C-alpha positions as protocol buffer text, in pm:
chain_id: "A"
residue {
  index: 1
  type: ALA
  ca { x: 7803 y: 10487 z: 10815 }
}
residue {
  index: 2
  type: GLU
  ca { x: 7714 y: 10164 z: 10993 }
}
residue {
  index: 3
  type: LYS
  ca { x: 7359 y: 10133 z: 10857 }
}
residue {
  index: 4
  type: LEU
  ca { x: 7400 y: 10236 z: 10493 }
}
residue {
  index: 5
  type: GLY
  ca { x: 7540 y: 9895 z: 10405 }
}
residue {
  index: 6
  type: ASP
  ca { x: 7197 y: 9748 z: 10485 }
}
residue {
  index: 7
  type: PHE
  ca { x: 7004 y: 10001 z: 10278 }
}
residue {
  index: 8
  type: VAL
  ca { x: 6999 y: 9809 z: 9948 }
}
residue {
  index: 9
  type: PRO
  ca { x: 6637 y: 9686 z: 9996 }
}
residue {
  index: 10
  type: TYR
  ca { x: 6526 y: 10044 z: 10069 }
}
residue {
  index: 11
  type: VAL
  ca { x: 6669 y: 10199 z: 9751 }
}
residue {
  index: 12
  type: GLY
  ca { x: 6503 y: 9961 z: 9510 }
}
residue {
  index: 13
  type: GLY
  ca { x: 6719 y: 9649 z: 9537 }
}
residue {
  index: 14
  type: VAL
  ca { x: 7047 y: 9537 z: 9384 }
}
residue {
  index: 15
  type: ALA
  ca { x: 6987 y: 9726 z: 9057 }
}
residue {
  index: 16
  type: HIS
  ca { x: 7001 y: 10056 z: 9249 }
}
residue {
  index: 17
  type: ALA
  ca { x: 7275 y: 9962 z: 9497 }
}
residue {
  index: 18
  type: PRO
  ca { x: 7534 y: 10190 z: 9327 }
}
residue {
  index: 19
  type: CYS
  ca { x: 7344 y: 10497 z: 9453 }
}
residue {
  index: 20
  type: LEU
  ca { x: 7479 y: 10421 z: 9801 }
}
residue {
  index: 21
  type: ILE
  ca { x: 7842 y: 10443 z: 9691 }
}
residue {
  index: 22
  type: ASN
  ca { x: 7879 y: 10822 z: 9701 }
}
residue {
  index: 23
  type: PRO
  ca { x: 7759 y: 10882 z: 10059 }
}
residue {
  index: 24
  type: LEU
  ca { x: 7969 y: 10592 z: 10187 }
}
residue {
  index: 25
  type: GLU
  ca { x: 8273 y: 10716 z: 9995 }
}
residue {
  index: 26
  type: SER
  ca { x: 8239 y: 11053 z: 10168 }
}
residue {
  index: 27
  type: LEU
  ca { x: 8221 y: 10883 z: 10507 }
}
residue {
  index: 28
  type: ALA
  ca { x: 8523 y: 10666 z: 10424 }
}
residue {
  index: 29
  type: LEU
  ca { x: 8731 y: 10983 z: 10387 }
}
residue {
  index: 30
  type: VAL
  ca { x: 8670 y: 11134 z: 10729 }
}
residue {
  index: 31
  type: GLU
  ca { x: 8946 y: 11156 z: 10987 }
}
residue {
  index: 32
  type: ASP
  ca { x: 8744 y: 10997 z: 11267 }
}
residue {
  index: 33
  type: ALA
  ca { x: 8858 y: 10634 z: 11262 }
}
residue {
  index: 34
  type: ASN
  ca { x: 8536 y: 10493 z: 11406 }
}
residue {
  index: 35
  type: VAL
  ca { x: 8322 y: 10653 z: 11136 }
}
residue {
  index: 36
  type: ARG
  ca { x: 8565 y: 10561 z: 10863 }
}
residue {
  index: 37
  type: GLU
  ca { x: 8583 y: 10196 z: 10968 }
}
residue {
  index: 38
  type: LYS
  ca { x: 8205 y: 10162 z: 10981 }
}
residue {
  index: 39
  type: ALA
  ca { x: 8186 y: 10314 z: 10634 }
}
residue {
  index: 40
  type: VAL
  ca { x: 8439 y: 10063 z: 10501 }
}
residue {
  index: 41
  type: GLN
  ca { x: 8249 y: 9774 z: 10658 }
}
residue {
  index: 42
  type: SER
  ca { x: 7930 y: 9901 z: 10494 }
}
residue {
  index: 43
  type: LEU
  ca { x: 8111 y: 9928 z: 10160 }
}
residue {
  index: 44
  type: ARG
  ca { x: 8221 y: 9567 z: 10198 }
}
residue {
  index: 45
  type: LYS
  ca { x: 7858 y: 9466 z: 10249 }
}
residue {
  index: 46
  type: LEU
  ca { x: 7757 y: 9680 z: 9953 }
}
residue {
  index: 47
  type: ALA
  ca { x: 8019 y: 9521 z: 9728 }
}
residue {
  index: 48
  type: ARG
  ca { x: 7868 y: 9179 z: 9797 }
}
residue {
  index: 49
  type: GLU
  ca { x: 7529 y: 9310 z: 9685 }
}
residue {
  index: 50
  type: HIS
  ca { x: 7659 y: 9425 z: 9346 }
}
residue {
  index: 51
  type: SER
  ca { x: 7654 y: 9210 z: 9037 }
}
residue {
  index: 52
  type: ASP
  ca { x: 7996 y: 9124 z: 8892 }
}
residue {
  index: 53
  type: LYS
  ca { x: 7941 y: 9380 z: 8616 }
}
residue {
  index: 54
  type: ASP
  ca { x: 7847 y: 9661 z: 8855 }
}
residue {
  index: 55
  type: LEU
  ca { x: 8130 y: 9568 z: 9090 }
}
residue {
  index: 56
  type: GLN
  ca { x: 8378 y: 9599 z: 8803 }
}
residue {
  index: 57
  type: GLU
  ca { x: 8229 y: 9927 z: 8680 }
}
residue {
  index: 58
  type: GLN
  ca { x: 8124 y: 10093 z: 9006 }
}
residue {
  index: 59
  type: ILE
  ca { x: 8306 y: 9950 z: 9309 }
}
residue {
  index: 60
  type: PHE
  ca { x: 8652 y: 9904 z: 9160 }
}
residue {
  index: 61
  type: PRO
  ca { x: 8678 y: 10268 z: 9043 }
}
residue {
  index: 62
  type: LEU
  ca { x: 8588 y: 10364 z: 9402 }
}
residue {
  index: 63
  type: VAL
  ca { x: 8867 y: 10143 z: 9535 }
}
residue {
  index: 64
  type: ARG
  ca { x: 9117 y: 10302 z: 9296 }
}
residue {
  index: 65
  type: ARG
  ca { x: 9003 y: 10655 z: 9386 }
}
residue {
  index: 66
  type: LEU
  ca { x: 9045 y: 10583 z: 9755 }
}
residue {
  index: 67
  type: ALA
  ca { x: 9383 y: 10413 z: 9710 }
}
residue {
  index: 68
  type: THR
  ca { x: 9525 y: 10708 z: 9517 }
}
residue {
  index: 69
  type: GLY
  ca { x: 9367 y: 10980 z: 9730 }
}
residue {
  index: 70
  type: ASP
  ca { x: 9565 y: 11264 z: 9885 }
}
residue {
  index: 71
  type: TRP
  ca { x: 9450 y: 11199 z: 10241 }
}
residue {
  index: 72
  type: TYR
  ca { x: 9585 y: 10910 z: 10447 }
}
residue {
  index: 73
  type: SER
  ca { x: 9228 y: 10831 z: 10558 }
}
residue {
  index: 74
  type: SER
  ca { x: 9132 y: 10769 z: 10195 }
}
residue {
  index: 75
  type: ARG
  ca { x: 9424 y: 10535 z: 10130 }
}
residue {
  index: 76
  type: ALA
  ca { x: 9368 y: 10347 z: 10457 }
}
residue {
  index: 77
  type: SER
  ca { x: 9002 y: 10292 z: 10368 }
}
residue {
  index: 78
  type: ALA
  ca { x: 9093 y: 10148 z: 10028 }
}
residue {
  index: 79
  type: CYS
  ca { x: 9287 y: 9865 z: 10192 }
}
residue {
  index: 80
  type: GLY
  ca { x: 8975 y: 9731 z: 10358 }
}
residue {
  index: 81
  type: LEU
  ca { x: 8811 y: 9675 z: 10018 }
}
residue {
  index: 82
  type: PHE
  ca { x: 9085 y: 9486 z: 9833 }
}
residue {
  index: 83
  type: ALA
  ca { x: 8992 y: 9134 z: 9943 }
}
residue {
  index: 84
  type: VAL
  ca { x: 8616 y: 9166 z: 9892 }
}
residue {
  index: 85
  type: VAL
  ca { x: 8651 y: 9278 z: 9531 }
}
residue {
  index: 86
  type: TYR
  ca { x: 8959 y: 9083 z: 9416 }
}
residue {
  index: 87
  type: ASP
  ca { x: 8802 y: 8746 z: 9340 }
}
residue {
  index: 88
  type: ARG
  ca { x: 8526 y: 8898 z: 9125 }
}
residue {
  index: 89
  type: LEU
  ca { x: 8743 y: 9118 z: 8905 }
}
residue {
  index: 90
  type: ASP
  ca { x: 8891 y: 9030 z: 8569 }
}
residue {
  index: 91
  type: ALA
  ca { x: 9259 y: 8933 z: 8545 }
}
residue {
  index: 92
  type: ALA
  ca { x: 9384 y: 9275 z: 8434 }
}
residue {
  index: 93
  type: THR
  ca { x: 9200 y: 9455 z: 8714 }
}
residue {
  index: 94
  type: ARG
  ca { x: 9332 y: 9210 z: 8971 }
}
residue {
  index: 95
  type: GLN
  ca { x: 9683 y: 9312 z: 8871 }
}
residue {
  index: 96
  type: ILE
  ca { x: 9590 y: 9674 z: 8933 }
}
residue {
  index: 97
  type: VAL
  ca { x: 9469 y: 9584 z: 9283 }
}
residue {
  index: 98
  type: LEU
  ca { x: 9802 y: 9414 z: 9358 }
}
residue {
  index: 99
  type: SER
  ca { x: 9988 y: 9715 z: 9219 }
}
residue {
  index: 100
  type: LEU
  ca { x: 9788 y: 9947 z: 9445 }
}
residue {
  index: 101
  type: ALA
  ca { x: 9872 y: 9726 z: 9742 }
}
residue {
  index: 102
  type: GLN
  ca { x: 10242 y: 9743 z: 9657 }
}
residue {
  index: 103
  type: THR
  ca { x: 10225 y: 10122 z: 9645 }
}
residue {
  index: 104
  type: LEU
  ca { x: 10044 y: 10147 z: 9979 }
}
residue {
  index: 105
  type: ALA
  ca { x: 10296 y: 9915 z: 10145 }
}
residue {
  index: 106
  type: ALA
  ca { x: 10552 y: 10193 z: 10098 }
}
residue {
  index: 107
  type: ASP
  ca { x: 10317 y: 10473 z: 10205 }
}
residue {
  index: 108
  type: ASP
  ca { x: 10473 y: 10746 z: 10419 }
}
residue {
  index: 109
  type: THR
  ca { x: 10192 y: 10723 z: 10677 }
}
residue {
  index: 110
  type: PRO
  ca { x: 10211 y: 10428 z: 10922 }
}
residue {
  index: 111
  type: MET
  ca { x: 9831 y: 10422 z: 10954 }
}
residue {
  index: 112
  type: VAL
  ca { x: 9806 y: 10331 z: 10584 }
}
residue {
  index: 113
  type: ARG
  ca { x: 10069 y: 10061 z: 10619 }
}
residue {
  index: 114
  type: ARG
  ca { x: 9884 y: 9924 z: 10923 }
}
residue {
  index: 115
  type: ALA
  ca { x: 9562 y: 9913 z: 10723 }
}
residue {
  index: 116
  type: LEU
  ca { x: 9731 y: 9720 z: 10444 }
}
residue {
  index: 117
  type: ALA
  ca { x: 9905 y: 9484 z: 10686 }
}
residue {
  index: 118
  type: ALA
  ca { x: 9566 y: 9404 z: 10841 }
}
residue {
  index: 119
  type: VAL
  ca { x: 9425 y: 9273 z: 10513 }
}
residue {
  index: 120
  type: LEU
  ca { x: 9724 y: 9082 z: 10373 }
}
residue {
  index: 121
  type: GLY
  ca { x: 9594 y: 8753 z: 10510 }
}
residue {
  index: 122
  type: GLU
  ca { x: 9240 y: 8788 z: 10379 }
}
residue {
  index: 123
  type: LEU
  ca { x: 9368 y: 8912 z: 10043 }
}
residue {
  index: 124
  type: ALA
  ca { x: 9589 y: 8604 z: 10010 }
}
residue {
  index: 125
  type: LEU
  ca { x: 9294 y: 8378 z: 10087 }
}
residue {
  index: 126
  type: ALA
  ca { x: 9074 y: 8568 z: 9842 }
}
residue {
  index: 127
  type: MET
  ca { x: 9335 y: 8507 z: 9574 }
}
residue {
  index: 128
  type: VAL
  ca { x: 9292 y: 8131 z: 9617 }
}
residue {
  index: 129
  type: GLY
  ca { x: 8914 y: 8149 z: 9614 }
}
residue {
  index: 130
  type: LEU
  ca { x: 8826 y: 8199 z: 9981 }
}
residue {
  index: 131
  type: PRO
  ca { x: 8654 y: 8539 z: 10012 }
}
residue {
  index: 132
  type: PRO
  ca { x: 8643 y: 8709 z: 10354 }
}
residue {
  index: 133
  type: GLU
  ca { x: 8386 y: 8566 z: 10594 }
}
residue {
  index: 134
  type: SER
  ca { x: 8424 y: 8853 z: 10841 }
}
residue {
  index: 135
  type: ASP
  ca { x: 8469 y: 9227 z: 10813 }
}
residue {
  index: 136
  type: ALA
  ca { x: 8692 y: 9250 z: 11120 }
}
residue {
  index: 137
  type: ALA
  ca { x: 9003 y: 9321 z: 10911 }
}
residue {
  index: 138
  type: ALA
  ca { x: 8835 y: 9636 z: 10779 }
}
residue {
  index: 139
  type: ALA
  ca { x: 8892 y: 9803 z: 11117 }
}
residue {
  index: 140
  type: PRO
  ca { x: 9268 y: 9787 z: 11173 }
}
residue {
  index: 141
  type: SER
  ca { x: 9325 y: 10140 z: 11298 }
}
residue {
  index: 142
  type: SER
  ca { x: 9068 y: 10200 z: 11569 }
}
residue {
  index: 143
  type: SER
  ca { x: 9108 y: 10498 z: 11793 }
}
residue {
  index: 144
  type: SER
  ca { x: 9267 y: 10436 z: 12126 }
}
residue {
  index: 145
  type: SER
  ca { x: 9082 y: 10320 z: 12433 }
}
residue {
  index: 146
  type: THR
  ca { x: 9099 y: 10672 z: 12566 }
}
residue {
  index: 147
  type: GLY
  ca { x: 8854 y: 10778 z: 12300 }
}
residue {
  index: 148
  type: GLY
  ca { x: 9096 y: 11025 z: 12142 }
}
residue {
  index: 149
  type: PRO
  ca { x: 9164 y: 11067 z: 11773 }
}
residue {
  index: 150
  type: PRO
  ca { x: 9385 y: 10808 z: 11603 }
}
residue {
  index: 151
  type: ASP
  ca { x: 9755 y: 10879 z: 11572 }
}
residue {
  index: 152
  type: PRO
  ca { x: 9866 y: 10831 z: 11209 }
}
residue {
  index: 153
  type: GLU
  ca { x: 10218 y: 10764 z: 11334 }
}
residue {
  index: 154
  type: GLY
  ca { x: 10125 y: 10490 z: 11581 }
}
residue {
  index: 155
  type: SER
  ca { x: 10261 y: 10448 z: 11934 }
}
residue {
  index: 156
  type: PRO
  ca { x: 10385 y: 10182 z: 12180 }
}
residue {
  index: 157
  type: GLU
  ca { x: 10038 y: 10184 z: 12333 }
}
residue {
  index: 158
  type: ASP
  ca { x: 9899 y: 10083 z: 11990 }
}
residue {
  index: 159
  type: ALA
  ca { x: 10126 y: 9780 z: 11990 }
}
residue {
  index: 160
  type: ASP
  ca { x: 10020 y: 9674 z: 12339 }
}
residue {
  index: 161
  type: ARG
  ca { x: 9653 y: 9709 z: 12248 }
}
residue {
  index: 162
  type: LEU
  ca { x: 9698 y: 9515 z: 11925 }
}
residue {
  index: 163
  type: LEU
  ca { x: 9866 y: 9228 z: 12104 }
}
residue {
  index: 164
  type: SER
  ca { x: 9615 y: 9212 z: 12389 }
}
residue {
  index: 165
  type: SER
  ca { x: 9311 y: 9239 z: 12161 }
}
residue {
  index: 166
  type: SER
  ca { x: 9440 y: 9008 z: 11890 }
}
residue {
  index: 167
  type: PRO
  ca { x: 9205 y: 8722 z: 11800 }
}
residue {
  index: 168
  type: SER
  ca { x: 9500 y: 8493 z: 11864 }
}
residue {
  index: 169
  type: ALA
  ca { x: 9565 y: 8628 z: 12210 }
}
residue {
  index: 170
  type: GLU
  ca { x: 9359 y: 8360 z: 12378 }
}
residue {
  index: 171
  type: ASP
  ca { x: 9442 y: 8207 z: 12713 }
}
residue {
  index: 172
  type: SER
  ca { x: 9720 y: 7951 z: 12685 }
}
residue {
  index: 173
  type: PRO
  ca { x: 9692 y: 7605 z: 12848 }
}
residue {
  index: 174
  type: ILE
  ca { x: 9919 y: 7734 z: 13123 }
}
residue {
  index: 175
  type: GLU
  ca { x: 9679 y: 8018 z: 13200 }
}
residue {
  index: 176
  type: SER
  ca { x: 9354 y: 7827 z: 13161 }
}
residue {
  index: 177
  type: ALA
  ca { x: 9234 y: 7483 z: 13256 }
}
residue {
  index: 178
  type: ALA
  ca { x: 8997 y: 7470 z: 12959 }
}
residue {
  index: 179
  type: PRO
  ca { x: 9103 y: 7208 z: 12702 }
}
residue {
  index: 180
  type: GLU
  ca { x: 9232 y: 7338 z: 12371 }
}
residue {
  index: 181
  type: VAL
  ca { x: 9030 y: 7266 z: 12062 }
}
residue {
  index: 182
  type: THR
  ca { x: 9243 y: 7208 z: 11754 }
}
residue {
  index: 183
  type: PRO
  ca { x: 9104 y: 7429 z: 11478 }
}
residue {
  index: 184
  type: THR
  ca { x: 9024 y: 7298 z: 11135 }
}
residue {
  index: 185
  type: PHE
  ca { x: 9049 y: 7487 z: 10810 }
}
residue {
  index: 186
  type: PRO
  ca { x: 8869 y: 7431 z: 10479 }
}
residue {
  index: 187
  type: VAL
  ca { x: 9078 y: 7235 z: 10234 }
}
residue {
  index: 188
  type: ILE
  ca { x: 9191 y: 7442 z: 9937 }
}
residue {
  index: 189
  type: GLU
  ca { x: 9165 y: 7228 z: 9627 }
}
residue {
  index: 190
  type: GLU
  ca { x: 9480 y: 7228 z: 9412 }
}
residue {
  index: 191
  type: THR
  ca { x: 9324 y: 7351 z: 9088 }
}
residue {
  index: 192
  type: PRO
  ca { x: 9522 y: 7519 z: 8805 }
}
residue {
  index: 193
  type: GLN
  ca { x: 9370 y: 7851 z: 8913 }
}
residue {
  index: 194
  type: VAL
  ca { x: 9490 y: 7800 z: 9270 }
}
residue {
  index: 195
  type: VAL
  ca { x: 9838 y: 7703 z: 9153 }
}
residue {
  index: 196
  type: GLU
  ca { x: 9856 y: 8021 z: 8946 }
}
residue {
  index: 197
  type: ALA
  ca { x: 9723 y: 8231 z: 9235 }
}
residue {
  index: 198
  type: ARG
  ca { x: 9985 y: 8088 z: 9469 }
}
residue {
  index: 199
  type: GLY
  ca { x: 10253 y: 8196 z: 9226 }
}
residue {
  index: 200
  type: GLN
  ca { x: 10104 y: 8546 z: 9239 }
}
residue {
  index: 201
  type: ILE
  ca { x: 10110 y: 8540 z: 9619 }
}
residue {
  index: 202
  type: VAL
  ca { x: 10478 y: 8446 z: 9621 }
}
residue {
  index: 203
  type: ALA
  ca { x: 10560 y: 8715 z: 9366 }
}
residue {
  index: 204
  type: SER
  ca { x: 10335 y: 8996 z: 9489 }
}
residue {
  index: 205
  type: LEU
  ca { x: 10218 y: 8951 z: 9850 }
}
residue {
  index: 206
  type: LEU
  ca { x: 10512 y: 8784 z: 10022 }
}
residue {
  index: 207
  type: PRO
  ca { x: 10746 y: 9078 z: 9950 }
}
residue {
  index: 208
  type: LEU
  ca { x: 10486 y: 9309 z: 10108 }
}
residue {
  index: 209
  type: TYR
  ca { x: 10453 y: 9078 z: 10409 }
}
residue {
  index: 210
  type: THR
  ca { x: 10831 y: 9070 z: 10450 }
}
residue {
  index: 211
  type: ALA
  ca { x: 10861 y: 9448 z: 10428 }
}
residue {
  index: 212
  type: LEU
  ca { x: 10577 y: 9515 z: 10673 }
}
residue {
  index: 213
  type: ALA
  ca { x: 10636 y: 9232 z: 10922 }
}
residue {
  index: 214
  type: TYR
  ca { x: 11015 y: 9240 z: 10947 }
}
residue {
  index: 215
  type: GLU
  ca { x: 11145 y: 9568 z: 10808 }
}
residue {
  index: 216
  type: ASP
  ca { x: 10891 y: 9837 z: 10894 }
}
residue {
  index: 217
  type: GLU
  ca { x: 11014 y: 10095 z: 11144 }
}
residue {
  index: 218
  type: GLN
  ca { x: 10679 y: 10099 z: 11330 }
}
residue {
  index: 219
  type: GLU
  ca { x: 10620 y: 9815 z: 11576 }
}
residue {
  index: 220
  type: SER
  ca { x: 10242 y: 9842 z: 11541 }
}
residue {
  index: 221
  type: VAL
  ca { x: 10278 y: 9779 z: 11166 }
}
residue {
  index: 222
  type: ARG
  ca { x: 10502 y: 9478 z: 11222 }
}
residue {
  index: 223
  type: LEU
  ca { x: 10263 y: 9323 z: 11474 }
}
residue {
  index: 224
  type: ILE
  ca { x: 9959 y: 9357 z: 11248 }
}
residue {
  index: 225
  type: ALA
  ca { x: 10153 y: 9213 z: 10954 }
}
residue {
  index: 226
  type: LEU
  ca { x: 10256 y: 8912 z: 11162 }
}
residue {
  index: 227
  type: GLU
  ca { x: 9885 y: 8841 z: 11212 }
}
residue {
  index: 228
  type: ALA
  ca { x: 9879 y: 8748 z: 10842 }
}
residue {
  index: 229
  type: THR
  ca { x: 10124 y: 8461 z: 10892 }
}
residue {
  index: 230
  type: VAL
  ca { x: 9869 y: 8181 z: 10930 }
}
residue {
  index: 231
  type: PRO
  ca { x: 9632 y: 8299 z: 10651 }
}
residue {
  index: 232
  type: LEU
  ca { x: 9931 y: 8333 z: 10418 }
}
residue {
  index: 233
  type: ALA
  ca { x: 10044 y: 7983 z: 10506 }
}
residue {
  index: 234
  type: ARG
  ca { x: 9693 y: 7852 z: 10434 }
}
residue {
  index: 235
  type: ALA
  ca { x: 9681 y: 8029 z: 10101 }
}
residue {
  index: 236
  type: LEU
  ca { x: 10025 y: 7907 z: 9997 }
}
residue {
  index: 237
  type: GLY
  ca { x: 9979 y: 7547 z: 10104 }
}
residue {
  index: 238
  type: ALA
  ca { x: 10228 y: 7346 z: 10309 }
}
residue {
  index: 239
  type: THR
  ca { x: 10498 y: 7308 z: 10043 }
}
residue {
  index: 240
  type: LEU
  ca { x: 10523 y: 7673 z: 9938 }
}
residue {
  index: 241
  type: ALA
  ca { x: 10482 y: 7796 z: 10295 }
}
residue {
  index: 242
  type: GLU
  ca { x: 10777 y: 7587 z: 10408 }
}
residue {
  index: 243
  type: GLN
  ca { x: 10984 y: 7716 z: 10117 }
}
residue {
  index: 244
  type: HIS
  ca { x: 10896 y: 8085 z: 10125 }
}
residue {
  index: 245
  type: LEU
  ca { x: 10733 y: 8172 z: 10459 }
}
residue {
  index: 246
  type: LEU
  ca { x: 10890 y: 7970 z: 10740 }
}
residue {
  index: 247
  type: PRO
  ca { x: 11255 y: 8068 z: 10682 }
}
residue {
  index: 248
  type: SER
  ca { x: 11173 y: 8436 z: 10728 }
}
residue {
  index: 249
  type: LEU
  ca { x: 10988 y: 8368 z: 11055 }
}
residue {
  index: 250
  type: GLN
  ca { x: 11321 y: 8289 z: 11216 }
}
residue {
  index: 251
  type: LYS
  ca { x: 11392 y: 8662 z: 11206 }
}
residue {
  index: 252
  type: VAL
  ca { x: 11121 y: 8717 z: 11467 }
}
residue {
  index: 253
  type: THR
  ca { x: 11297 y: 8495 z: 11722 }
}
residue {
  index: 254
  type: VAL
  ca { x: 11582 y: 8745 z: 11744 }
}
residue {
  index: 255
  type: PHE
  ca { x: 11367 y: 9059 z: 11743 }
}
residue {
  index: 256
  type: LYS
  ca { x: 11424 y: 9288 z: 12040 }
}
residue {
  index: 257
  type: SER
  ca { x: 11047 y: 9333 z: 12062 }
}
residue {
  index: 258
  type: TRP
  ca { x: 10898 y: 9089 z: 12311 }
}
residue {
  index: 259
  type: ARG
  ca { x: 10555 y: 9162 z: 12161 }
}
residue {
  index: 260
  type: ALA
  ca { x: 10657 y: 9021 z: 11823 }
}
residue {
  index: 261
  type: ARG
  ca { x: 10811 y: 8709 z: 11978 }
}
residue {
  index: 262
  type: CYS
  ca { x: 10500 y: 8656 z: 12192 }
}
residue {
  index: 263
  type: LEU
  ca { x: 10272 y: 8697 z: 11892 }
}
residue {
  index: 264
  type: LEU
  ca { x: 10470 y: 8444 z: 11689 }
}
residue {
  index: 265
  type: ALA
  ca { x: 10462 y: 8197 z: 11978 }
}
residue {
  index: 266
  type: LYS
  ca { x: 10082 y: 8220 z: 11982 }
}
residue {
  index: 267
  type: LYS
  ca { x: 10076 y: 8133 z: 11610 }
}
residue {
  index: 268
  type: LEU
  ca { x: 10289 y: 7819 z: 11626 }
}
residue {
  index: 269
  type: THR
  ca { x: 10007 y: 7573 z: 11698 }
}
residue {
  index: 270
  type: LEU
  ca { x: 9798 y: 7707 z: 11410 }
}
residue {
  index: 271
  type: LEU
  ca { x: 10100 y: 7693 z: 11181 }
}
residue {
  index: 272
  type: GLN
  ca { x: 10153 y: 7330 z: 11274 }
}
residue {
  index: 273
  type: VAL
  ca { x: 9790 y: 7257 z: 11184 }
}
residue {
  index: 274
  type: VAL
  ca { x: 9820 y: 7434 z: 10851 }
}
residue {
  index: 275
  type: LEU
  ca { x: 10151 y: 7275 z: 10755 }
}
residue {
  index: 276
  type: GLY
  ca { x: 10031 y: 6932 z: 10861 }
}
residue {
  index: 277
  type: GLN
  ca { x: 9744 y: 6929 z: 10609 }
}
């Protein structure tokens, strides 16, 4: 599963890359989370190797099959592919991707909702022309540190692990003497396409973010969705983020969950950077 994404040169080049789809699709369906996540990461690599035509005709049908599959593992795997294909699809197919995301946000299985929550940020950035630079979001539902099988329902231990292993869970100035480095983000040019995409984000993605981050019954889902706060703010731009994103963040300050409040606190500096641009 991990190596097949690098097999394009060995099957005759980009023209023959679609022959790798079927074995990776089979691996993306398995229950073992580690295997499934490696398969999704390989599929993300494979999608980048496809021409726009082949991606539309070969990869997108795969994404739709996975997203509408009977098994939760299939639907969870589909989420990891949304952002890498979105920017290269035609307008009508992009709407289908957003519709699939809306359906999965209401999925009965928390593991599927966690998988979608993990990619909301990168999908928002892809919508404004910033494709994913990392495949880390493709592995939102790793098995526990005990090495056991993943629990589709989630657990308090999942939430603790998510918070402690979060990329944002770096040492604070109080805990470390190392000076903080203020991050910088690429400037998103305000083109007509970006303006239109931001309208789509407000209409399509923000309701999903609200449902997953503030209303979902599973804490692990809420925590992963909150990780999308800064990428969403970047994608929206300062004005729209202040109008549509910041007011809802006040809900977190009164959450009973200390994990959610802690996670939001760790995001405040980055939010200030984003909103100050």
